[in-house]
C-alpha positions in Angstrom: 0.0 0.0 0.0 1.5 3.4 -0.9 2.3 5.8 1.9 0.1 8.7 2.6 1.5 11.9 1.1 2.2 14.9 3.3 3.4 18.4 2.5 6.9 19.7 3.4 5.8 21.6 6.4 3.5 19.0 7.9 4.7 17.9 11.3 4.2 14.6 13.1 3.3 14.6 16.8 4.3 11.7 19.0 1.6 11.3 21.6 1.4 9.1 24.7 -2.2 8.3 25.5 -2.7 6.9 29.0 -6.0 5.7 30.7 -6.1 7.7 33.9 -6.6 6.3 37.5 -5.8 2.6 36.7 -2.8 0.5 37.7 -0.9 -1.1 36.0 -1.0 1.6 33.4 -2.8 1.1 30.1 -1.2 3.3 27.4 -0.4 3.7 23.7 2.3 5.7 21.9 1.2 7.0 18.5 2.4 9.2 15.7 -0.3 11.5 14.3 0.0 14.2 11.6 -0.6 17.7 12.7 -3.1 18.2 9.9 -5.5 15.8 11.6 -8.5 17.4 13.2 -9.3 16.5 16.8 -12.2 14.5 15.4 -9.7 12.4 13.4 -7.5 12.2 16.5 -10.6 10.8 18.3 -10.7 8.0 15.6 -7.0 7.3 16.2 -7.5 7.0 19.9 -10.4 4.7 19.6 -8.5 2.3 17.4 -5.2 2.5 19.3 -6.8 2.0 22.7 -9.2 -0.6 21.5 -12.6 1.1 22.1 -15.6 0.5 19.8 -16.6 4.2 19.4 -20.1 3.3 20.7 -20.3 6.2 23.2 -20.0 10.0 23.3 -16.6 11.7 23.7 -14.9 15.1 23.9 -11.5 16.7 24.4 -10.6 19.2 27.1 -7.8 21.6 26.1 -6.9 24.6 28.3 -10.4 24.6 29.8 -12.2 24.4 26.4 -14.2 21.4 25.4 -14.2 20.1 21.8 -16.7 17.6 20.5 -18.5 16.7 17.3 -22.2 17.3 16.8 -24.4 14.3 17.8 -27.6 14.5 15.6 -28.9 11.2 17.0 -28.4 12.0 20.6 -30.3 14.1 23.2 -26.9 15.2 24.6 -25.1 18.2 23.1 -23.3 20.9 25.1 -23.7 24.0 23.0 -20.7 25.5 24.7 -18.4 22.9 23.1 -16.2 23.9 20.2 -16.5 21.7 17.0 -13.7 19.2 17.1 -13.9 18.9 13.3 -12.7 22.5 12.8 -9.5 22.5 14.8 -6.4 20.5 14.0 -3.9 18.8 16.3 -1.2 21.1 15.1 -3.2 24.1 16.3 -3.3 22.9 19.9 -0.2 20.7 20.3 3.3 21.7 21.3 6.1 19.8 23.0 5.2 18.5 26.5 1.7 19.8 26.1 -1.0 17.8 28.0 -4.7 17.6 27.3 -7.6 15.3 28.1 -9.8 13.0 26.1 -13.1 11.7 27.7 -15.0 8.7 26.5 -18.3 7.3 27.6 -19.6 9.8 30.1 -21.4 7.1 32.0 -18.4 4.9 32.7 -16.2 8.0 32.7 -13.1 6.9 30.9 -10.5 9.7 31.0 -7.3 9.7 29.0 -4.3 11.9 29.5 -2.5 12.8 26.2 1.1 14.1 26.3 2.9 15.5 23.3 6.3 13.7 23.7 7.9 14.8 20.4 7.4 17.0 17.4 8.9 15.4 14.3 9.3 15.8 10.6 7.6 13.0 8.6 9.9 10.2 7.4 9.9 9.4 3.7 7.7 6.4 3.0 6.3 6.2 6.6 2.7 5.5 7.2 0.7 7.8 9.4 -1.0 7.6 11.8 1.1 4.9 13.4 1.2 3.2 16.8 4.7 2.6 18.1 4.0 0.7 21.3 1.4 0.0 23.9 0.7 -1.8 27.1 -2.4 -3.3 28.6 -5.6 -4.5 27.1 -8.5 -2.1 26.6 -11.2 -2.6 29.2 -14.5 -4.1 28.0 -17.1 -1.5 27.0 -19.8 -0.9 29.6 -17.8 -2.6 32.4 -18.5 0.3 34.7 -15.5 2.5 34.5 -12.2 2.1 36.4 -13.9 0.6 39.5 -16.1 -1.7 37.5 -13.0 -2.9 35.5 -11.1 -3.6 38.7 -14.0 -5.7 40.0 -14.3 -7.5 36.6 -10.6 -8.5 36.7 -10.9 -9.7 40.3 -13.9 -11.8 39.4 -12.6 -13.2 36.2 -9.4 -14.4 37.8 -11.0 -16.1 40.8 -13.2 -19.2 39.9 -14.7 -18.9 43.4 -15.8 -15.3 43.1 -19.5 -14.8 43.3 -19.6 -13.0 39.9 -17.0 -15.2 38.1 -19.4 -17.2 36.0 -21.5 -14.2 35.1 -18.5 -12.2 33.9 -17.1 -15.2 31.9 -20.4 -15.5 30.1 -20.6 -11.7 29.6 -17.1 -11.4 28.1 -17.6 -14.6 26.0 -14.7 -16.6 27.5 -11.2 -15.7 28.7 -9.9 -12.2 29.0 -6.2 -11.3 29.1 -5.6 -7.9 30.7 -2.1 -7.7 29.2 -3.0 -8.4 25.6 -2.2 -5.8 23.0 -1.7 -6.5 19.3 0.5 -3.8 17.7 0.4 -5.2 14.2 -3.4 -5.4 14.2 -3.7 -1.9 15.6 -1.5 -0.4 12.9 -3.4 -2.3 10.2 -6.7 -0.8 11.6 -5.1 2.7 11.8 -4.6 2.7 8.0 -8.3 3.3 7.7 -7.9 6.8 9.3 -7.1 9.2 6.5 -7.0 13.0 6.4 -9.8 14.7 4.6 -8.5 15.9 1.2 -10.2 18.8 -0.5 -11.4 18.2 -4.0 -9.7 20.2 -6.7 -11.9 22.0 -9.3 -11.5 20.4 -12.7 -9.8 22.2 -15.6 -13.2 22.7 -17.1 -14.4 24.6 -14.0 -16.8 21.8 -13.0 
């Protein structure tokens, strides 16, 4: 597959995405083009972490919330800025930190740190995941506390909720599992929006 083409001044941001308030840490290190909007970054985070994008989300940067319109939902904070209209390059700088929230019911919060600002490498594919640790928690498990309880129950055959969780998750669950190759293959689906050029005929 050919590499995505980027202009000479496009920068690549190395981000570390960490799920907050859980030990051992669950994190991913990714390379993302600065031209990506925050909405595109949301797609990268969903794939890299392993979420299914089945709940609402938003970013918090310097006290300002950014989200995408939700036409099929009763929830919409009219004070939120449109995440489709601001790029990563506009808000990111070296050592900058900001927050990504996912599933307001379970309350998954992620800290994002800008670790490096790089020039794109010839032939490299972006976005790209460099490394990660820890499996993504199951959707709707009940947040950090619910996930801790899930892991305790799934590990202990004598736990009162063991069988219920085994059936709910559909078998075994490895909290250390992370497939880097599969993640990068999935990330190839996330592409920057390219403006169409007018034809020579003016059409």
